[in-house]
VOBAZA-383474 format. One record per atom (N, C-alpha, C): x, y, z. Coordinates in pm, whole numbers, padded with zeros to 5 digits, always signed. Layout:
N
XYZ ...
This chain:
321
-00819+00815+02674 -00747+00687+02685 -00597+00713+02687 -00521+00649+02776 -00379+00671+02787 -00308+00617+02665 -00217+00700+02608 -00147+00655+02488 -00047+00545+02521 -00014+00466+02421 +00078+00356+02440 +00217+00410+02469 +00287+00351+02565 +00419+00396+02605 +00522+00295+02557 +00620+00341+02477 +00722+00251+02426 +00860+00284+02483 +00873+00396+02554 +01002+00435+02609 +01024+00369+02744 +01141+00402+02805 +01173+00347+02936 +01106+00423+03049 +01041+00536+03017 +00989+00621+03123 +00888+00547+03210 +00797+00472+03147 +00698+00395+03221 +00720+00247+03190 +00778+00179+03287 +00824+00044+03258 +00790-00058+03366 +00722-00013+03474 +00691-00105+03583 +00550-00161+03568 +00533-00293+03557 +00399-00351+03551 +00330-00342+03686 +00200-00366+03687 +00122-00346+03809 +00167-00440+03921 +00215-00560+03887 +00259-00652+03992 +00376-00594+04071 +00466-00524+04002 +00580-00460+04068 +00532-00346+04156 +00437-00269+04105 +00384-00156+04182 +00315-00205+04310 +00240-00314+04300 +00173-00370+04417 +00275-00407+04523 +00384-00473+04483 +00485-00515+04580 +00558-00395+04640 +00588-00294+04558 +00668-00181+04608 +00588-00085+04693 +00459-00072+04666 +00380+00028+04738 +00297-00029+04851 +00269-00161+04847 +00181-00220+04947 +00034-00202+04916 +00001-00140+04804 -00138-00123+04763 -00183-00245+04683 -00308-00283+04696 -00360-00392+04614 -00394-00339+04475 -00404-00430+04379 -00441-00388+04243 -00581-00329+04240 -00671-00377+04329 -00806-00322+04336 -00803-00175+04377 -00724-00144+04480 -00715-00006+04526 -00654+00081+04418 -00550+00033+04352 -00488+00111+04244 -00589+00149+04137 -00670+00053+04097 -00767+00080+03991 -00871+00183+04036 -00918+00171+04160 -01015+00267+04209 -00954+00406+04220 -00835+00415+04274 -00769+00545+04289 -00743+00611+04153 -00703+00531+04057 -00676+00587+03924 -00805+00632+03855 -00908+00548+03862 -01032+00579+03792 -01107+00695+03855 -01114+00694+03990 -01196+00795+04056 -01121+00924+04085 -00992+00911+04119 -00918+01030+04163 -00805+01071+04071 -00771+00989+03973 -00665+01025+03881 -00531+01048+03949 -00499+00965+04049 -00377+00989+04127 -00250+00977+04043 -00251+00886+03946 -00143+00875+03847 -00208+00838+03715 -00132+00852+03608 -00183+00814+03477 -00086+00714+03415 -00112+00586+03432 -00019+00485+03379 -00017+00484+03227 +00096+00439+03173 +00104+00417+03030 +00052+00279+02995 +00070+00242+02871 +00027+00110+02826 +00136+00044+02743 +00155-00083+02765 +00248-00159+02683 +00182-00188+02547 +00259-00245+02458 +00202-00281+02328 +00089-00382+02343 +00096-00461+02451 -00011-00558+02475 -00127-00503+02553 -00121-00374+02586 -00232-00311+02658 -00223-00315+02808 -00112-00363+02864 -00098-00370+03009 -00049-00237+03065 -00098-00202+03184 -00061-00076+03245 +00086-00078+03289 +00155+00036+03266 +00294+00052+03304 +00311+00183+03380 +00398+00180+03480 +00413+00294+03570 +00559+00341+03571 +00578+00472+03589 +00712+00529+03599 +00760+00526+03743 +00888+00556+03762 +00942+00565+03898 +00868+00669+03980 +00837+00782+03918 +00766+00889+03991 +00623+00846+04026 +00560+00766+03939 +00428+00712+03972 +00436+00622+04095 +00537+00535+04098 +00552+00443+04210 +00577+00520+04339 +00663+00623+04333 +00691+00702+04453 +00564+00771+04502 +00488+00826+04409 +00365+00897+04449 +00265+00801+04513 +00249+00684+04455 +00155+00586+04510 +00200+00537+04647 +00330+00518+04664 +00383+00477+04794 +00354+00584+04900 +00374+00711+04864 +00347+00820+04959 +00198+00829+04990 +00115+00810+04889 -00030+00813+04913 -00073+00700+05006 -00012+00584+04989 -00043+00473+05080 -00003+00508+05223 +00111+00571+05240 +00158+00605+05374 +00068+00709+05441 +00032+00814+05367 -00047+00920+05432 -00190+00875+05458 -00246+00790+05370 -00382+00741+05396 -00382+00637+05508 -00275+00558+05518 -00265+00462+05628 -00256+00533+05762 -00206+00657+05759 -00196+00736+05882 -00328+00803+05919 -00430+00787+05834 -00563+00840+05868 -00613+00949+05777 -00536+00988+05677 -00579+01095+05586 -00666+01036+05474 -00760+01111+05426 -00855+01063+05324 -00796+01080+05184 -00813+00977+05101 -00758+00981+04967 -00821+01094+04885 -00947+01124+04911 -01013+01231+04836 -00944+01365+04856 -00883+01385+04973 -00813+01509+05002 -00667+01503+04961 -00610+01385+04956 -00468+01371+04925 -00441+01356+04775 -00542+01319+04698 -00520+01287+04557 -00461+01403+04478 -00499+01526+04512 -00450+01642+04438 -00328+01708+04498 -00275+01653+04605 -00159+01712+04672 -00032+01680+04594 +00056+01780+04580 +00181+01761+04506 +00268+01655+04575 +00349+01587+04498 +00432+01479+04552 +00527+01530+04660 +00587+01647+04641 +00676+01701+04744 +00603+01725+04875 +00479+01773+04867 +00401+01797+04987 +00360+01665+05052 +00329+01563+04969 +00299+01431+05024 +00418+01375+05100 +00538+01397+05045 +00658+01348+05111 +00675+01411+05248 +00647+01541+05256 +00660+01610+05383 +00556+01560+05483 +00432+01540+05438 +00328+01487+05526 +00364+01348+05577 +00417+01264+05487 +00454+01128+05526 +00564+01131+05631 +00660+01222+05617 +00767+01234+05716 +00711+01279+05851 +00618+01374+05849 +00558+01420+05974 +00480+01308+06042 +00405+01231+05962 +00329+01119+06019 +00422+01014+06078 +00535+00986+06009 +00630+00887+06058 +00692+00931+06190 +00725+01061+06200 +00782+01113+06324 +00683+01100+06439 +00556+01130+06412 +00454+01120+06516 +00435+00975+06560 +00439+00884+06465 +00423+00742+06499 +00543+00691+06580 +00662+00742+06548 +00782+00696+06619 +00776+00733+06767 +00720+00851+06796 +00711+00896+06934 +00629+00800+07017 +00520+00749+06959 +00430+00661+07035 +00465+00513+07023 +00563+00480+06940 +00591+00340+06912 +00635+00258+07034 +00721+00308+07124 +00761+00224+07237 +00645+00173+07321 +00547+00259+07350 +00431+00217+07428 +00347+00116+07353 +00333+00137+07220 +00253+00044+07141 +00319-00093+07136 +00452-00092+07118 +00523-00219+07107 +00507-00303+07233 +00505-00235+07347 +00494-00307+07472 +00361-00378+07486 +00259-00328+07418 +00125-00385+07433 +00097-00497+07333 +00181-00512+07231 +00149-00609+07127 +00254-00720+07115 +00337-00740+07218 +00434-00848+07213 +00362-00982+07211 +00396-01062+07113 +00325-01189+07095 +00396-01307+07160 +00527-01293+07186 +00605-01408+07232 +00550-01471+07360 +00511-01392+07462 +00459-01458+07583 +00333-01539+07558 +00248-01491+07469 +00124-01563+07439 +00153-01695+07368 +00247-01691+07273 +00284-01814+07202 +00351-01912+07298 +00440-01861+07384 +00509-01948+07479 +00411-02013+07576 +00315-01935+07625 +00215-01990+07718 +00130-02097+07650 +00097-02075+07524 +00016-02172+07450 +00093-02301+07428 +00219-02291+07389 +00300-02410+07367 +00322-02488+07496 +00342-02415+07605 +00359-02481+07735 +00235-02560+07773 +00118-02500+07749 -00007-02568+07782 -00024-02695+07698 +00017-02688+07571 +00009-02808+07486 +00100-02917+07540 +00223-02880+07576 +00318-02979+07630 +00263-03046+07755 +00191-02968+07837 +00137-03023+07962 -00001-03086+07944 -00052-03083+07821 -00186-03134+07790 -00291-03069+07879 -00277-02938+07899 -00369-02864+07984 -00462-02782+07895 -00579-02837+07865 -00672-02772+07773 -00720-02638+07828 -00744-02631+07958 -00795-02507+08016 -00692-02395+08003 -00565-02427+08034 -00461-02325+08023 -00440-02283+07878 -00450-02377+07785 -00434-02344+07644 -00544-02248+07599 -00667-02280+07635 -00777-02192+07596 -00763-02055+07661 -00721-02052+07787 -00700-01925+07856 -00592-01843+07788 -00481-01907+07752 -00371-01837+07686 -00414-01778+07553 -00489-01855+07476 -00533-01807+07345 -00637-01697+07357 -00728-01708+07452 -00828-01603+07468 -00764-01474+07517 -00663-01485+07604 -00591-01365+07645 -00522-01301+07525 -00469-01384+07438 -00403-01331+07318 -00501-01258+07228 -00624-01310+07216 -00722-01244+07131 -00759-01106+07185 -00752-01089+07317 -00783-00959+07377 -00665-00863+07367 -00544-00915+07387 -00426-00829+07397 -00367-00789+07263 -00387-00869+07159 -00316-00847+07034 -00409-00802+06922 -00361-00715+06834 -00436-00685+06713 -00454-00812+06630 -00561-00816+06553 -00593-00937+06477 -00479-00986+06388 -00413-00899+06310 -00304-00951+06225 -00191-01014+06307 -00159-00955+06423 -00053-01010+06507 -00096-01145+06565 -00220-01152+06611 -00272-01277+06667 -00263-01391+06566 -00308-01365+06444 -00310-01469+06342 -00170-01507+06298 -00086-01405+06272 +00046-01431+06215 +00148-01481+06317 +00138-01433+06442 +00245-01457+06537 +00208-01552+06651 +00080-01587+06662 +00042-01680+06769 -00027-01804+06710 -00144-01786+06652 -00221-01903+06608 -00150-01977+06494 -00105-01902+06393 -00036-01967+06282 +00088-02044+06326 +00181-01980+06397 +00299-02054+06445 +00264-02168+06538 +00162-02152+06621 +00121-02259+06712 +00077-02382+06634 -00006-02362+06534 -00050-02474+06451 +00067-02538+06379 +00158-02455+06327 +00275-02509+06256 +00362-02591+06351 +00383-02539+06472 +00467-02609+06568 +00404-02742+06611 +00273-02740+06632 +00205-02864+06670 +00220-02968+06559 +00200-02924+06434 +00214-03015+06321 +00354-03073+06310 +00455-02988+06328 +00594-03034+06319 +00627-03133+06430 +00586-03099+06553 +00618-03187+06666 +00545-03320+06655 +00422-03316+06606 +00347-03441+06588 +00414-03527+06481 +00456-03463+06370 +00520-03538+06261 +00651-03602+06305 +00721-03541+06400 +00849-03594+06447 +00834-03679+06573 +00711-03709+06610 +00688-03796+06723 +00709-03732+06859 +00716-03598+06862 +00737-03529+06990 +00605-03501+07061 +00494-03516+06990 +00362-03503+07051 +00285-03631+07023 +00213-03678+07120 +00128-03796+07101 +00000-03754+07028 -00073-03849+06972 -00203-03814+06914 -00294-03746+07016 -00281-03783+07143 -00362-03717+07245 -00330-03570+07258 -00200-03534+07257 -00161-03394+07259 -00223-03319+07141 -00207-03380+07023 -00253-03314+06901 -00403-03294+06902 -00478-03395+06943 -00624-03384+06944 -00671-03282+07047 -00608-03283+07164 -00644-03185+07266 -00621-03043+07215 -00505-03020+07158 -00471-02885+07112 -00563-02839+07000 -00588-02927+06903 -00669-02885+06790 -00814-02859+06830 -00865-02934+06928 -01002-02909+06975 -01014-02770+07036 -00914-02731+07115 -00918-02599+07177 -00901-02490+07072 -00805-02508+06982 -00780-02406+06880 -00902-02389+06791 -00971-02499+06760 -01093-02488+06680 -01197-02403+06752 -01214-02423+06882 -01312-02343+06956 -01275-02195+06955 -01146-02167+06970 -01102-02028+06972 -01125-01962+06836 -01087-02031+06729 -01106-01975+06594 -01254-01954+06564 -01335-02051+06602 -01480-02037+06579 -01537-01922+06660 -01484-01902+06782 -01534-01791+06864 -01499-01657+06802 -01381-01649+06739 -01343-01525+06671 -01440-01497+06556 -01468-01599+06477 -01560-01580+06364 -01699-01539+06411 -01746-01602+06519 -01882-01575+06566 -01894-01442+06639 -01784-01396+06700 -01791-01275+06781 -01785-01147+06699 -01727-01154+06582 -01709-01032+06502 -01840-00991+06436 -01865-00861+06436 -01986-00806+06375 -01946-00711+06263 -01940-00759+06139 -01895-00674+06030 -01995-00563+05998 -01945-00455+05942 -02032-00347+05899 -02112-00390+05776 -02220-00316+05749 -02305-00351+05635 -02228-00342+05503 -02133-00251+05498 -02056-00232+05375 -01938-00327+05362 -01920-00417+05460 -01803-00505+05461 -01805-00600+05342 -01687-00629+05285 -01681-00729+05178 -01709-00868+05234 -01751-00957+05147 -01788-01093+05188 -01693-01194+05128 -01651-01290+05209 -01563-01396+05162 -01625-01532+05197 -01621-01623+05102 -01664-01762+05123 -01540-01846+05145 -01537-01923+05254 -01420-02002+05292 -01457-02149+05295 -01375-02233+05232 -01405-02376+05227 -01279-02452+05190 -01290-02585+05188 -01188-02668+05125 -01254-02740+05008 -01180-02761+04898 -01239-02827+04781 -01272-02972+04810 -01350-03032+04721 -01388-03173+04736 -01264-03260+04753 -01269-03348+04853 -01157-03438+04880 -01059-03387+04983 -01067-03257+05015 -00977-03198+05114 -01047-03196+05249 -01002-03280+05342 -01073-03301+05467 -01014-03226+05586 -00896-03167+05571 -00832-03098+05683 -00882-02953+05691 -00928-02916+05809 -01007-02793+05823 -00931-02673+05877 -00815-02692+05939 -00756-02582+06014 -00714-02464+05928 -00665-02491+05809 -00629-02380+05721 -00749-02292+05691 -00862-02356+05663 -00984-02280+05633 -01032-02204+05757 -01027-02269+05874 -01068-02199+05997 -00980-02078+06023 -00851-02092+05999 -00759-01981+06020 -00792-01865+05927 -00821-01895+05802 -00859-01790+05707 -00989-01723+05750 -01087-01805+05790 -01215-01748+05832 -01201-01657+05952 -01121-01699+06051 -01101-01616+06170 -01027-01488+06136 -00924-01499+06051 -00849-01379+06011 -00939-01281+05938 -01020-01332+05846 -01108-01244+05769 -01212-01176+05860 -01269-01253+05950 -01370-01197+06041 -01307-01090+06130 -01188-01119+06183 -01123-01023+06271 -01083-00896+06199 -01062-00905+06069 -01022-00788+05991 -01140-00720+05922 -01261-00755+05964 -01377-00680+05918 -01455-00739+05803 -01421-00857+05758 -01494-00920+05649 -01620-00991+05702 -01716-01004+05615 -01832-01088+05640 -01797-01229+05590 -01792-01326+05680 -01742-01460+05646 -01857-01559+05634 -01859-01629+05521 -01948-01744+05504 -01860-01867+05503 -01864-01941+05613 -01774-02055+05631 -01847-02185+05598 -01792-02262+05504 -01860-02381+05454 -01798-02512+05502 -01681-02508+05564 -01619-02631+05611 -01544-02704+05502 -01544-02838+05511 -01453-02918+05428 -01525-02989+05313 -01443-03020+05212 -01476-03113+05103 -01607-03079+05032 -01607-02963+04965 -01725-02924+04886 -01689-02916+04738 -01774-02968+04651 -01751-02955+04506 -01751-02808+04464 -01681-02781+04356 -01669-02643+04308 -01801-02577+04280 -01896-02650+04221 -02024-02585+04188 -02104-02548+04312 -02087-02627+04421 -02156-02593+04546 -02097-02466+04606 -01965-02456+04605 -01900-02335+04655 -01944-02215+04572 -01948-02234+04442 -01989-02125+04352 -02133-02082+04379 -02219-02180+04405 -02359-02146+04432 -02375-02060+04556 -02300-02093+04660 -02306-02014+04783 -02248-01874+04758 -02137-01869+04685 -02074-01740+04656 -02170-01648+04582 -02245-01704+04488 -02343-01624+04415 -02456-01580+04507 -02500-01670+04594 -02612-01640+04683 -02579-01527+04780 -02457-01525+04833 -02420-01423+04932 -02352-01303+04868 -02342-01304+04735 -02277-01195+04661 -02135-01173+04711 -02059-01282+04711 -01924-01280+04765 -01830-01194+04682 -01735-01131+04750 -01629-01056+04685 -01507-01143+04660 -01495-01252+04733 -01380-01341+04718 -01415-01479+04771 -01337-01577+04725 -01348-01715+04773 -01209-01757+04818 -01200-01819+04935 -01072-01869+04986 -01080-02019+05003 -00981-02090+04949 -00976-02235+04957 -00849-02278+05029 -00862-02378+05116 -00747-02434+05186 -00720-02575+05134 -00593-02600+05098 -00553-02731+05046 -00439-02784+05133 -00467-02888+05209 -00368-02942+05302 -00337-03089+05274 -00441-03171+05256 -00421-03315+05234 -00545-03372+05167 -00528-03455+05065 -00403-03509+05012 -00328-03410+04923 -00200-03436+04905 -00115-03347+04827 -00102-03390+04682 -00168-03502+04646 -00154-03554+04509 -00288-03603+04455 -00393-03526+04476 -00526-03565+04432 -00542-03532+04283 -00552-03629+04196 -00560-03601+04052 -00689-03533+04011 -00792-03538+04096 -00919-03476+04060 -00927-03329+04100 -00832-03282+04180 -00841-03145+04231 -00831-03039+04121 -00742-03052+04022 -00739-02951+03915 -00874-02933+03846 -00945-03044+03823 -01078-03034+03761 -01176-02963+03855 -01165-02988+03985 -01252-02919+04082 -01229-02768+04079 -01101-02731+04074 -01070-02588+04069 -01121-02524+03941 -01105-02594+03829 -01153-02539+03703 -01304-02528+03702 -01373-02627+03761 -01519-02621+03768 -01564-02499+03850 -01491-02471+03956 -01524-02353+04037 -01506-02226+03957 -01392-02214+03888 -01369-02093+03809 -01474-02077+03700 -01507-02184+03633 -01609-02176+03528 -01743-02130+03585 -01774-02176+03705 -01904-02145+03765 -01913-02001+03815 -01802-01946+03867 -01808-01811+03925 -01771-01703+03826 -01709-01739+03715 -01670-01639+03617 -01530-01583+03642 -01481-01509+03545 -01342-01463+03548 -01316-01353+03648 -01419-01280+03690 -01398-01163+03776 -01385-01198+03924 -01431-01314+03965 -01428-01349+04107 -01285-01370+04156 -01250-01307+04268 -01119-01326+04329 -01118-01460+04403 -01023-01547+04368 -01009-01676+04434 -00871-01682+04497 -00866-01711+04626 -00741-01729+04698 -00724-01877+04730 -00604-01930+04711 -00577-02071+04740 -00449-02079+04822 -00458-02141+04939 -00341-02159+05024 -00347-02290+05097 -00252-02311+05187 -00246-02435+05262 -00116-02508+05236 -00085-02602+05324 +00044-02672+05320 +00070-02743+05187 -00036-02793+05122 -00017-02870+04998 -00046-02788+04873 -00077-02660+04887 -00115-02580+04770 -00004-02573+04667 +00121-02572+04712 +00233-02561+04617 +00239-02680+04523 +00181-02793+04562 +00179-02910+04474 +00080-02896+04360 -00005-02795+04367 -00107-02774+04265 -00090-02637+04197 +00033-02588+04195 +00057-02453+04141 +00007-02438+03998 +00031-02538+03915 -00014-02529+03774 -00165-02513+03767 -00237-02590+03848 -00384-02583+03847 -00431-02448+03900 -00363-02396+04002 -00400-02267+04059 -00377-02156+03957 -00265-02163+03888 -00236-02063+03785 -00334-02074+03669 -00375-02196+03638 -00466-02217+03526 -00601-02147+03547 -00644-02136+03672 -00772-02070+03699 -00752-01923+03739 -00627-01874+03726 -00592-01735+03757 -00633-01697+03900 -00603-01787+03991 -00625-01761+04133 -00497-01707+04195 -00510-01647+04312 -00395-01597+04386 -00350-01705+04484 -00225-01749+04472 -00174-01850+04563 -00116-01782+04686 -00168-01816+04803 -00123-01759+04929 -00015-01849+04987 +00105-01795+05003 +00217-01876+05049 +00254-01849+05194 +00203-01740+05252 +00233-01711+05392 +00121-01627+05451 +00111-01630+05583 +00002-01560+05650 +00007-01410+05627 +00128-01353+05620 +00139-01208+05598 +00076-01168+05466 +00088-01252+05365 +00027-01224+05236 -00125-01225+05247 -00179-01323+05320 -00324-01330+05341 -00374-01206+05414 -00307-01171+05524 -00349-01055+05602 -00340-00929+05518 -00235-00917+05437 -00223-00800+05350 -00339-00787+05253 -00379-00900+05194 -00494-00897+05103 -00620-00856+05176 -00647-00917+05290 -00768-00889+05365 -00772-00743+05410 -00660-00691+05459 -00656-00553+05505 -00674-00456+05389 -00614-00486+05276 -00623-00393+05162 -00766-00378+05113 -00843-00487+05120 -00980-00479+05072 -01073-00413+05172 -01051-00432+05302 -01140-00374+05401 -01109-00228+05429 -00984-00188+05410 -00949-00049+05437 -00932+00032+05311 -00848-00019+05220 -00817+00058+05100 -00934+00081+05009 -01006-00024+04974 -01117-00009+04880 -01231+00071+04941 -01263+00044+05067 -01371+00120+05130 -01335+00268+05141 -01208+00296+05172 -01165+00434+05178 -01170+00498+05040 -01129+00422+04939 -01131+00476+04804 -01271+00507+04758 -01364+00418+04789 -01502+00440+04746 -01568+00551+04825 -01537+00557+04954 -01598+00660+05039 -01544+00798+05008 -01418+00803+04964 -01356+00931+04932 -01332+01011+05058 
């Protein structure tokens, strides 16, 4: 057991390490337990603390494993050697970067989609989005095309720049595209499972559809439940499919007094270990309730994609060795 650390040598809590290294807390725990990559200290309260050298080593390990190297082989490599490998991998990636960048530009796809919405051309909108799904990696598609498109449609509709007809046409097409992404993906048997829904009283579906499509595209097994489900029903499905996480979208209403109780009922039903993600336009209005159930509040698409990628790549790599 690691002795308690009272000096300044190990002073970074795990939340800081997660932000600085890009590793999820799940990956950190697996790497520490199975491979002993670092040995954190403990605060007086028993929380893990890391030194500057621990953080640097974990950051280097993240870089070299992201480049394709196996953690089982890198765990025992000296930090100086890891630094050299990371520099070599970065140089190799830089050489190929111009060609890669040319293939993943998202701006034309977003512009074509917005133009189709303005012209109320459903066929062109669907064509633009389907071309984007072929041309772009899943994280880029979700973060730089579909997410901004939905946000722009919502803003323009709210300011009277789009008619209800524009909005309905666009959302019908986007729903078909997101559903096609979820249905087309074939996750591996070892893939983690996520249950996606909106809590009881939450009737707006697009946030949940976006999460489901992102998770499916990034290799998750998605169980999509749709809108307005009580916490115990969501929990029952999560138990049935042996879910690794639950994602909830909260968009409207933004002042539902019954929602905190729904969230608490869900947490009570699934237990303390279940990962719960909560996001959506109105989620910030329920921050106290989200914190009360120890859920992760998703404030931007990049955060969601980071979580999904860390679980499908990092944990599986850690377990596979």
